[in-house]
Every structure is written in structure tokens, then in C-alpha cells.
C-alpha positions as CSV (number, residue, x, y, z in Angstrom):
1,M,295.9,93.8,-165.6
2,M,298.8,91.6,-164.8
3,F,300.7,94.5,-163.4
4,F,297.8,95.4,-161.1
5,V,297.6,91.8,-159.7
6,L,301.4,91.8,-159.2
7,S,301.3,95.1,-157.4
8,I,298.5,94.0,-155.1
9,T,300.5,90.8,-154.3
10,V,303.7,92.7,-153.6
11,L,301.7,95.1,-151.3
12,F,300.1,92.1,-149.6
13,V,303.5,90.5,-149.0
14,I,305.0,93.7,-147.6
15,I,302.0,94.3,-145.3
16,S,302.2,90.6,-144.2
17,A,305.9,90.9,-143.5
18,Y,305.3,94.1,-141.5
19,F,302.6,92.5,-139.3
20,F,304.7,89.4,-138.8
21,L,307.7,91.5,-137.5
22,R,305.4,93.5,-135.3
23,A,303.9,90.3,-133.9
24,E,307.4,89.0,-133.2
25,K,308.3,92.2,-131.4
26,F,305.1,92.0,-129.3
27,Q,305.7,88.4,-128.5
28,R,309.2,89.2,-127.1
29,I,307.7,92.0,-125.0
30,I,305.0,89.6,-123.7
31,I,307.6,87.0,-122.8
32,G,309.6,89.7,-120.9
33,Q,306.5,90.8,-119.1
34,K,305.7,87.2,-118.1
35,R,309.2,86.8,-116.6
36,E,308.9,90.1,-114.7
37,T,305.4,89.1,-113.4
38,S,306.7,85.7,-112.3
39,S,309.6,87.4,-110.5
40,T,307.3,89.9,-108.9
41,L,304.9,87.2,-107.7
42,K,307.8,85.3,-106.1
43,E,309.1,88.4,-104.4
44,N,305.5,89.3,-103.3
45,K,305.0,85.8,-101.8
46,G,308.3,86.1,-99.9
47,L,307.3,89.5,-98.5
48,V,303.8,88.2,-97.5
49,D,305.3,85.2,-95.8
50,S,307.8,87.5,-93.9
51,M,305.0,89.8,-92.8
52,A,302.9,86.8,-91.6
53,L,305.9,85.6,-89.6
54,L,306.6,89.0,-88.2
55,A,302.9,89.3,-87.1
56,T,303.1,85.9,-85.4
57,K,306.3,86.6,-83.6
58,N,305.1,90.0,-82.4
59,E,301.9,88.3,-81.2
60,E,304.0,85.8,-79.2
61,F,306.1,88.5,-77.6
62,A,303.0,90.6,-76.7
63,K,301.2,87.5,-75.3
64,N,304.2,86.5,-73.2
65,R,304.5,90.1,-71.9
66,L,300.8,90.2,-71.0
67,I,301.0,86.9,-69.2
68,R,304.0,88.1,-67.1
69,L,302.1,91.3,-66.3
70,K,299.0,89.4,-65.3
71,E,301.0,87.1,-63.1
72,R,302.7,90.1,-61.4
73,A,299.3,91.8,-60.8
74,Q,297.9,88.5,-59.4
75,E,300.9,88.2,-57.0
76,Q,300.2,91.7,-55.8
77,Q,296.5,91.0,-55.7
78,N,295.8,94.2,-57.6
79,D,292.3,93.8,-58.9
80,A,292.3,97.0,-61.0
81,L,295.4,95.8,-62.9
82,I,294.0,92.3,-63.3
83,H,290.8,93.8,-64.8
84,Y,292.9,96.1,-67.0
85,Y,294.9,93.2,-68.4
86,E,291.8,91.1,-68.9
87,L,290.3,94.1,-70.8
88,I,293.2,94.4,-73.2
89,S,293.6,90.6,-73.7
90,P,291.4,90.3,-76.8
91,M,293.5,92.9,-78.6
92,V,296.8,91.2,-77.6
93,N,295.5,87.6,-78.1
94,N,294.4,88.5,-81.7
95,Y,297.5,90.5,-82.6
96,A,298.4,88.5,-85.7
97,A,294.8,88.6,-87.1
98,I,294.5,92.4,-86.5
99,F,298.0,92.9,-87.9
100,R,297.2,91.0,-91.1
101,D,293.9,92.8,-91.5
102,C,295.5,96.2,-91.0
103,L,298.0,95.4,-93.8
104,K,295.1,95.4,-96.2
105,G,294.7,99.2,-95.8
106,K,294.0,102.1,-93.6
107,G,290.8,102.3,-91.6
108,R,290.6,98.7,-90.6
109,L,291.9,98.7,-87.0
110,Q,288.7,99.6,-85.3
111,S,286.5,97.3,-87.3
112,I,288.7,94.2,-86.9
113,S,289.2,95.0,-83.2
114,K,285.5,95.1,-82.7
115,K,285.3,91.6,-84.3
116,C,287.9,90.4,-81.9
117,F,285.9,91.7,-78.9
118,D,282.7,90.1,-80.2
119,N,283.6,86.9,-78.3
120,C,283.2,89.0,-75.2
121,D,280.1,90.9,-74.4
122,E,279.4,94.3,-76.0
123,K,280.0,96.0,-72.7
124,T,283.7,94.9,-72.8
125,F,284.4,96.6,-76.1
126,K,282.7,99.8,-74.9
127,E,284.8,99.7,-71.7
128,F,287.9,99.2,-73.8
129,I,287.1,102.2,-76.0
130,K,286.5,104.3,-72.8
131,L,289.9,103.2,-71.5
132,L,291.5,104.2,-74.8
133,K,289.9,107.6,-74.8
134,N,291.0,108.3,-71.2
135,E,294.7,108.3,-72.2
136,K,296.0,110.9,-74.7
137,Q,298.5,108.6,-76.4
138,T,296.2,105.6,-76.7
139,K,293.5,107.8,-78.1
140,R,295.8,109.1,-80.7
141,F,296.9,105.6,-81.8
142,W,293.4,104.3,-81.9
143,S,292.3,107.3,-84.0
144,A,295.1,106.5,-86.5
145,N,293.1,103.4,-87.4
146,N,296.0,101.8,-89.3
147,L,298.8,99.3,-88.8
148,N,301.3,101.8,-87.3
149,G,298.6,102.9,-84.9
150,F,297.9,99.3,-83.9
151,I,301.5,98.4,-83.2
152,S,302.0,101.5,-81.2
153,L,298.7,101.0,-79.4
154,V,299.5,97.5,-78.2
155,E,303.0,98.7,-77.1
156,A,301.4,101.6,-75.2
157,L,298.7,99.4,-73.6
158,L,301.4,97.0,-72.3
159,I,303.6,99.8,-71.0
160,L,300.9,102.0,-69.6
161,H,300.4,100.3,-66.3
162,E,303.5,98.2,-66.3
163,E,305.1,100.4,-63.7
164,Q,302.2,99.9,-61.3
165,S,302.8,96.1,-61.4
166,K,306.4,96.5,-60.3
167,V,307.0,96.2,-56.6
168,I,309.9,98.8,-56.7
169,I,310.3,101.1,-59.6
170,S,312.9,103.8,-60.1
171,A,312.2,107.3,-61.4
172,N,314.5,106.5,-64.4
173,D,312.4,103.5,-65.4
174,V,309.1,105.6,-65.3
175,A,310.8,108.3,-67.3
176,S,312.1,105.9,-69.9
177,K,308.7,104.2,-70.3
178,Q,307.1,107.6,-70.8
179,L,309.8,108.5,-73.3
180,L,309.1,105.2,-75.2
181,I,305.4,106.0,-75.4
182,K,306.1,109.6,-76.6
183,K,308.6,108.2,-79.2
184,A,306.0,105.7,-80.4
185,A,303.5,108.5,-80.7
186,N,305.8,110.7,-82.6
187,S,306.9,108.0,-85.0
188,K,303.3,107.7,-86.2
């Protein structure tokens, strides 16, 4: 009987030691995972902050460019261009918000753009869509419905009628702008 109690005690001690060592091993793994998680969260925060800064800076550049184009169109008293630039203004003025929303995943460009146009009347958004579908390149960017499509779309919208707002334009400038739009389309 004594031998039986002693063997059960030894077995219990061995099992306890085994589980203690396994628990120690798991604890070291958990500590390592916590460090990795912390490092990843810091890196992720840095990347998110960088993307937000990039979106804001791109918005500033696009807005400034749109303002210059509007001023040129007003100097030339070109009502068609003035209307065009007013039509694309909600997209450019909300660049950072659309950019951040498109970062969340594919299929978000069109829905967030519609929200940005909600401050205008519904007719403005329909007119904007009609404008996009008239141009082969802008139609393609709009159909992509993602971040890359959005960035290319805004660039194409700002380049599209830029040559009309210049007083004198060389053939090389027109060709280079068309080449830029085609490159943007092909990079998608």
C-alpha cells in the first residue's frame, strides 16, 4: 500500500514538473509575442500617420492646382472651363477624406465620392458621372473604384482641360500631358 501511495506521489510530481516547464515555455512565447505585437503596432501607427500626411499634402497640391486653373479660366472668361472646374471641385476639395476611405479597401471610391457630392445637389453628381463616362481614361479610373484609380482620376481631371486654359500651348506640351494620362492609366 505504501508503495502504491509513493508511486502515485512520484507520478504526480513528474506530471506537475512537466506542466510547470510547459507553462514556462508558453510564458516565454507569450512575452515574445507581446513584444512583436507592440513593435508592429508602433510601426503600423507610423505608417498610418505617414499615409494621413501624404493624403493631406496631395490634397493641398491638388487644391492649389485647381485654384490656379480656375483663375486662368476666369481670366480668359471661359465659362465652360469654369463650370468644369466647379464640377470637379468636390472631388478635389475632399481629396484627403476620399484617400483615407479608399485605404480601407477596394470598392469605396464611388460611395465616398457620392457622399462628398451630397453637399451639392444630386444633379451635380449625375453631371460629374456623365463627365467621367465621356472620357475613356477617366471612365477607366472611375471604374477601378480603388485608391489607385482615385489618385489617377484626380490627376487626369486636373490635366484633362489644362491645355485649354493656357493661352499659348505647344504641341509638345499637349503630347506630354496625353502621355502622362496614358502612363497613369497603364500603371493601374
